[in-house]
PAMARSE-341464 format. One line per 4 residues: for each residue z negated, y negated, x of N, C-alpha, C. Coordinates in steps of 0.2 Angstrom, whole numbers, plus 5000, padded with zeros to 4 digits. Each point is the difference from the previous one (the first is absolute). Example, Ala and Ser with C-alpha at 12.3 -4.5 7.8 and 13.67 -1.06 7.14 Angstrom:
// PAMARSE-341464
4961,5028,5066,5000,4994,4996,5000,4994,5004 ~ 5004,4995,4998,4999,4994,5004,4997,4995,4996
This chain:
// PAMARSE-341464
5110,4424,4269,5005,4994,5001,5005,5002,5004 ~ 4998,5002,5007,5008,5000,5004,5003,5008,5000 ~ 4995,5004,4997,5002,5008,4997,5007,5000,4998 ~ 5002,4995,4994,5007,5001,4999,5004,4997,5005
4998,4993,5003,5006,4997,5004,5000,5003,5006 ~ 4997,5006,5003,5001,5002,5004,5001,5010,4999 ~ 5003,5001,4994,5002,5006,4997,5005,5003,5004 ~ 5006,4994,5003,5004,5005,5004,4999,5001,5007
4992,5000,5003,4999,5001,5006,4996,5005,5000 ~ 4999,5006,5004,4996,5005,5002,4995,4996,5004 ~ 4994,4998,4998,4997,4997,5005,4995,5005,5005 ~ 4999,5000,5007,4996,5005,5003,4996,4995,5004
4993,5003,5000,4993,4996,5004,5000,5005,5006 ~ 5002,4997,5006,4998,5004,5006,4993,4997,5002 ~ 4994,5002,4995,4992,4997,5004,4997,5005,4996 ~ 4995,5005,5004,4995,5002,5001,4994,4996,4995
4999,4994,5001,4996,4995,5000,4998,5001,4992 ~ 4994,5001,4996,4998,5001,4993,4999,4994,4999 ~ 5000,4995,5002,4999,4992,4998,5007,4999,5000 ~ 5005,5001,5003,5007,4998,4999,5004,5004,4993
4998,5007,5000,5001,5003,4995,4999,4997,4993 ~ 4993,4999,5002,4996,4997,4990,5004,4991,5001 ~ 5002,4997,5004,5003,4994,4999,5006,5001,4997 ~ 5005,5005,5002,5007,5003,4996,5000,5003,4993
4992,5003,4999,4999,5001,4994,5000,4993,4996 ~ 4994,4998,5001,4998,4993,4998,5006,4996,4996 ~ 5004,5001,5007,5006,4994,4997,5005,5005,4995 ~ 4999,5007,4998,5003,5002,4995,5007,5003,5001
5000,5001,5007,5005,5004,5003,5001,5007,5000 ~ 5008,5004,4998,5000,5006,5001,5001,5001,5007 ~ 4997,5005,5005,5001,4999,5008,4999,5007,5002 ~ 5004,5004,5004,4998,5006,5002,4995,4996,5008
4995,5006,5003,4998,4999,5006,5005,5005,5005 ~ 5001,4996,5006,5003,5005,5006,4998,4999,5005 ~ 4997,5004,5004,4996,4998,5007,5005,5003,5003 ~ 4998,4997,5008,5003,5001,5007,4996,4998,5005
5001,5005,5004,4994,4999,5006,5004,4996,5003 ~ 4998,4991,5003,5002,4996,5003,4995,4999,5005 ~ 5001,5000,5007,4996,4998,5005,5001,4991,5002 ~ 4994,4996,4996,5000,4995,5000,4998,4996,5006
5006,5001,5005,4999,4996,5005,5004,4994,5002 ~ 4999,4993,5003,5004,4995,4997,4999,4997,5009 ~ 5007,4996,5003,4999,4998,5005,4994,4995,5000 ~ 4997,5000,5007,4993,4995,5002,5002,4992,4997
5008,4999,5000,5003,4992,5002,4998,4996,4993 ~ 5000,5006,4995,4999,4996,4994,4995,4999,4996 ~ 4999,4995,4995,4993,4995,4998,5003,5002,4993 ~ 4993,5000,4997,5000,4998,4993,5004,5003,4996
5004,4996,4995,5003,5003,4996,5007,5004,5002 ~ 5002,4999,5007,5004,5003,5006,4999,5006,5000 ~ 4993,5003,5000,4997,5007,5000,5000,5003,4994 ~ 5000,4998,4993,5000,5002,4995,5007,5002,4997
5005,4993,5000,5005,5001,4998,5005,5008,5005 ~ 4998,4998,5006,5002,5007,5005,4998,5007,4998 ~ 4992,5000,4999,4999,5006,4997,5001,5004,4992 ~ 5001,4994,4997,5002,5001,4992,5007,5001,4999
5006,4998,5005,5007,5003,5003,5000,5006,5002 ~ 4994,5001,5004,5002,5007,5005,4999,5006,4995 ~ 4994,4998,4994,4998,5005,4997,5007,5002,4997 ~ 5006,4994,4995,5005,5001,4996,5004,5003,5003
5001,5000,5007,5005,5002,5003,4998,5008,5000 ~ 4995,5002,5001,5000,5009,5000,5002,5003,4994 ~ 5002,4995,4994,5003,5002,4998,5010,5000,4996 ~ 5003,4998,5006,5006,4999,5001,5004,5004,5000
5005,5001,4997,5004,5006,4998,4998,5003,4996 ~ 4994,5000,4995,4997,5002,4996,5001,4998,4992 ~ 5002,4993,5001,4999,4996,4992,5007,4999,4998 ~ 4998,5003,4993,5006,5000,4994,5003,4993,4999
5006,5000,4996,5002,4992,4998,4993,4997,4996 ~ 4997,5003,4996,4998,4996,4996,4991,5000,5001 ~ 4999,5003,5005,4993,5000,5004,4998,4991,5004 ~ 4994,5001,4998,4997,4992,5002,4992,5003,5005
4999,5001,5006,4996,5003,5004,4995,4992,5002 ~ 4995,5003,4998,4994,4994,5003,4996,5000,5004 ~ 4998,4999,5006,4996,5002,5005,4997,4992,5001 ~ 4993,5002,5002,4997,4993,5004,4993,5001,5003
4999,4996,5005,4996,5001,5006,4995,4994,5000 ~ 4994,5001,5001,4995,4993,4999,4996,5001,5007 ~ 4998,4993,5003,4995,5000,5006,4995,4996,4999 ~ 4994,4999,5002,4996,4993,5002,5003,4999,5005
5001,4991,4999,5003,4997,5008,4993,4996,5001 ~ 4997,5002,5007,4993,4995,5001,5000,4998,5008 ~ 4998,4995,5000,5001,4998,5008,5006,5001,5003 ~ 5008,5000,4998,5004,5002,5002,5003,5007,5002
4996,5004,4998,4999,5007,4999,5000,5005,4994 ~ 5006,5004,4999,4999,5004,4994,4996,5005,4999 ~ 4996,5001,4996,4994,5005,4998,5002,5006,4995 ~ 5002,5005,5001,5002,5005,4996,4994,5004,4997
5001,5006,4999,4996,5003,4997,4995,5003,5005 ~ 4994,5001,5000,4996,5003,5006,4999,5005,5000 ~ 4999,5003,5007,5002,5007,5002,4993,5003,4998 ~ 4995,4996,5002,4993,5005,4998,4995,4994,4997
4994,5002,4999,4994,4995,4998,4999,4995,5005 ~ 5000,5001,5007,4999,4998,5005,5004,4994,4999 ~ 5005,4999,5001,5008,4995,4997,4998,4997,4995 ~ 4999,5002,4995,5000,4997,4993,4994,4996,5000
4994,5001,5005,4995,4995,4999,5003,4993,5005 ~ 5003,5003,5005,5002,4993,5005,5004,4997,4997 ~ 5005,5003,4996,5005,4996,4996,4996,4996,4995 ~ 4995,5003,4997,4997,4994,4994,4995,4994,5003
4998,5004,5004,4994,4994,5006,5007,4995,5001 ~ 5005,5002,5002,5004,4994,5002,5002,4997,4996 ~ 5000,5001,4995,5004,4996,4990,4995,4996,5000 ~ 4993,5002,5002,4991,4998,4995,5000,4992,5004
5001,4995,4994,4998,4993,5001,5009,4997,5002 ~ 5004,5003,4999,5008,4998,5004,5004,5000,4994 ~ 5005,4998,5002,5008,5002,4994,5005,5001,5001 ~ 5000,5006,4997,5008,5003,5003,5005,5001,4997
5005,5001,5001,5005,5001,4995,5003,5007,4999 ~ 5000,5001,4993,5004,5008,4999,5007,4998,4997 ~ 5004,5004,5005,5009,5000,5000,5001,5006,4997 ~ 5004,4999,4995,5005,5006,4995,5006,4998,5001
5006,5005,5002,5005,4999,4998,5004,5006,4997 ~ 5004,5000,4995,5001,5006,4995,5009,4999,5002 ~ 5002,5007,5000,5007,5000,5000,5004,5002,4996 ~ 5005,4998,4997,5004,5003,4995,5007,5002,5002
5001,5008,5000,5007,5002,5002,5003,5003,4996 ~ 5007,4999,4999,5005,5005,4996,5003,5001,5007 ~ 5006,5007,4997,5004,5003,5003,5004,4995,5007 ~ 5001,4992,4995,5005,4996,5004,4995,4993,5004
4993,5001,4997,4999,4990,5001,4991,5003,5002 ~ 4998,4995,5004,4993,5001,5002,4998,4994,5000 ~ 4994,4997,4994,4998,4994,5002,4993,4999,5001 ~ 4994,4996,5004,4995,5001,5000,4997,4992,4997
4994,5003,4996,4995,4992,4998,4994,5001,5003 ~ 4997,4995,5003,4992,5001,5002,4997,4993,4998 ~ 4993,5002,5001,4995,4997,4997,4996,4998,5006 ~ 4996,4995,4999,4993,4998,5005,4996,4997,4995
4992,5004,5000,4994,4997,4998,4996,4999,5006 ~ 4996,4993,4999,4994,5000,5004,4994,5002,4996 ~ 4995,5005,5005,4993,4999,4997,4995,4999,5004 ~ 4997,4999,4998,4996,4996,5003,4991,5004,4997
4997,5002,5008,4993,5005,4998,4996,4995,5001 ~ 4993,5002,4995,4993,4998,5003,4997,5004,5008 ~ 4996,4997,5002,4997,5006,5005,4995,5005,4996 ~ 5006,5006,5004,4996,5008,4998,4994,5002,5004
4995,5002,4996,4996,5003,5008,5002,5007,5001 ~ 4995,5002,5006,5003,5006,5002,5000,5006,4993 ~ 4993,4998,4998,4996,5006,4996,5007,4999,4994 ~ 5002,4996,4996,5005,4998,4995,5008,5004,5001
5000,4999,5008,5008,5004,5002,4997,5007,4999 ~ 4993,5003,5003,5001,5007,5000,5000,5002,4994 ~ 4997,4997,4995,4998,5004,4994,5006,4999,4997 ~ 5006,4994,4999,5005,5002,4998,5005,5007,5003
5001,4999,5007,5003,5005,5003,4996,5007,4998 ~ 4996,5001,4999,4996,5006,4996,5002,5003,4997 ~ 5000,4994,4994,5000,5001,4992,5009,5002,4998 ~ 5003,4994,5004,5007,5000,4997,5005,5002,5005
4999,5004,5007,5005,5002,5005,5006,4996,4997 ~ 5002,4994,5003,5004,4998,4999,5005,5002,5006 ~ 5002,5004,5001,5005,5002,5006,5007,5001,4999 ~ 5003,4999,4995,5005,4999,4996,5003,4994,5000
4994,4995,5001,5001,4993,5000,5003,4996,5007 ~ 5005,4995,4998,5001,4995,5008,4994,4996,4998 ~ 4999,4999,5007,4992,4995,4999,4995,5004,4999 ~ 4999,5005,4996,4994,5005,5001,4997,4999,4993
5004,4994,4994,4996,5000,4993,5004,4997,4996 ~ 4997,5002,4994,5004,5000,4994,4998,4994,4997 ~ 5004,4994,4996,4996,4996,4999,4998,5000,4993 ~ 5001,5005,4997,4998,5001,4993,4993,5007,5000
4999,5002,5005,4993,5002,5001,4994,4996,5004 ~ 4995,5002,4999,4992,4996,5001,5002,4996,5007 ~ 5003,5002,5005,5000,4995,5005,5004,4993,4998 ~ 5004,5000,4996,5005,4996,4996,4997,4995,4996
4995,5002,4996,4995,4997,4997,4995,4997,5001 ~ 4996,5002,5006,4995,4996,5004,4999,4996,5007 ~ 5009,5002,5001,5001,4997,5007,5006,4996,4999 ~ 5004,5000,4996,5006,4995,5001,4996,4994,4996
5002,4993,5003,5000,4994,4998,5005,4997,4996 ~ 5005,5001,5002,5006,4996,5001,5007,5003,5001 ~ 5005,5000,4992,5008,5005,5003,5003,4994,4998 ~ 5005,4998,5005,5005,4995,4997,5008,5004,5001
5001,5001,4994,5007,5005,5000,4999,5005,4995 ~ 5004,5005,4999,5001,5005,4997,4994,5005,5000 ~ 4995,5002,4993,4995,5004,5001,5001,5007,5001 ~ 5007,5001,4997,5003,5008,5002,5003,5001,5006
5002,4996,5003,5004,5001,5007,4994,5003,5004 ~ 4992,4998,4999,4997,5002,5004,4997,5007,4999 ~ 5003,5001,4994,4999,5007,4997,5006,5003,5002 ~ 5004,4999,5002,5006,5003,5004,5007,4999,4995
5001,4995,4997,5005,5000,4997,5001,4991,4996 ~ 5006,4998,5001,4999,4992,4997,5004,5001,4994 ~ 4995,5002,4994,5006,5003,4994,5003,4993,4997 ~ 4996,4994,5000,5004,4995,4998,5008,5003,5003
4999,4997,5008,5008,5000,5002,5005,5006,4997 ~ 4996,5007,5002,5002,5007,4997,5004,4999,4994 ~ 4996,4997,4994,5002,4999,4994,5006,4994,5000 ~ 5000,4996,5004,5005,4994,4999,5006,5003,5003
5002,5003,5006,5005,5003,5004,5001,5005,4994 ~ 4997,5005,4997,5002,5005,4996,5005,4996,4994 ~ 4995,4997,4997,5003,4997,4994,5007,4995,5003 ~ 5002,4999,5004,5006,4998,5002,5006,5002,5000
4998,5008,5001,5005,5006,5003,5005,5001,4994
């Protein structure tokens, strides 16, 4: 459906995330993957979606001066926002354990921003989803970390994995957003181009 509408564009997905790449395949889009190393540092005065907005634009700006007239660059960033603090990807098993322990028996927010950049314009959309976890035992957390190694995921978990099946009791908002891409909003944005 979108493929013919976007035929005039060369879509570039600047993401190494297998989940985001799969979403774009599932949306039936033709796209190329182009990656740049960007140091994901943000001012510590930013909160919530200000952080993901900032980082998705930062990733897009790494391509400044490289985009052709028909290029549409898409970058994104996801954080877990919990107790007024951003939780990114864990550095190691100990940090991953501490993150999951803090999410246990609590509600947190998963925030994703998606930046759409052409040669002349930059626009950002964002989505926030509330996720509630049951109480997680230390044994369950350790099992998950050992078996699934979720070190490439914000908040140290993938909702589509075992921990999501046994631990998540409630979701308010977009499920795909928790996986790193609010596909309904992305579809809507692309459909209106």
